[in-house]
C-alpha positions, -999 to 999 in steps of 0.1 A, spaced: 757 37 103 764 67 114 807 80 102 836 77 134 828 123 127 793 118 136 793 94 172 820 119 183 803 145 180 773 135 190 793 115 225 807 155 225 793 177 215 754 163 219 745 168 185 732 149 158 745 148 119 732 146 87 758 130 64 768 113 24 797 112 4 797 153 -5 787 170 27 772 170 61 755 190 81 755 191 120 728 204 141 709 202 175 672 209 184 670 239 215 629 244 224 617 254 198 647 258 171 671 240 152 703 253 158 733 244 123 767 240 144 789 235 111 776 225 75 807 212 48 806 203 16 844 191 -3 854 215 -22 847 196 -54 810 200 -52 808 235 -41 789 254 -65 765 223 -74 733 226 -53 752 202 -25 749 225 -2 711 239 -7 704 201 -14 719 200 25 700 230 36 664 220 24 666 190 39 676 211 70 647 228 64 620 199 64 639 184 94 632 212 108 593 215 102 592 174 114 604 186 147 579 210 147 605 244 149 596 274 140 632 287 129 664 277 119 694 291 135 730 296 125 763 309 129 787 326 105 824 330 112 841 360 95 875 348 109 873 317 82 879 312 47 851 325 20 829 333 48 809 359 27 801 331 2 784 305 28 769 340 43 761 351 8 746 318 4 720 320 30 711 354 32 695 344 -10 677 314 13 660 342 35 681 341 64 682 371 83 708 387 105 697 385 141 731 398 162 769 403 158 788 389 184 828 395 185 838 379 150 802 354 147 770 367 130 742 348 137 712 344 114 678 329 114 655 318 94 617 316 98 599 289 93 
């Protein structure tokens, strides 16, 4: 059963959600790419590989959906954006452009 937030995001923004007890990621397939809108891990589970496991699940999903890449973004006005950015870079994401306070990143599959 999808959470109330999952139902909301599906109806309001036409996004899908992958969620568990400690984390969630919202995403959408756009052409040949899987776009990750948001990813959240509860504070107590950060630095425990929960986020990496979720990212790996998204990579597998992108392959199943026959996507060639994953696209996401980091907003530099948010808390701990540097940690998020560095973790994405460690996992082979590359910056594609910056626009205002947003950095766009892509991972080729």
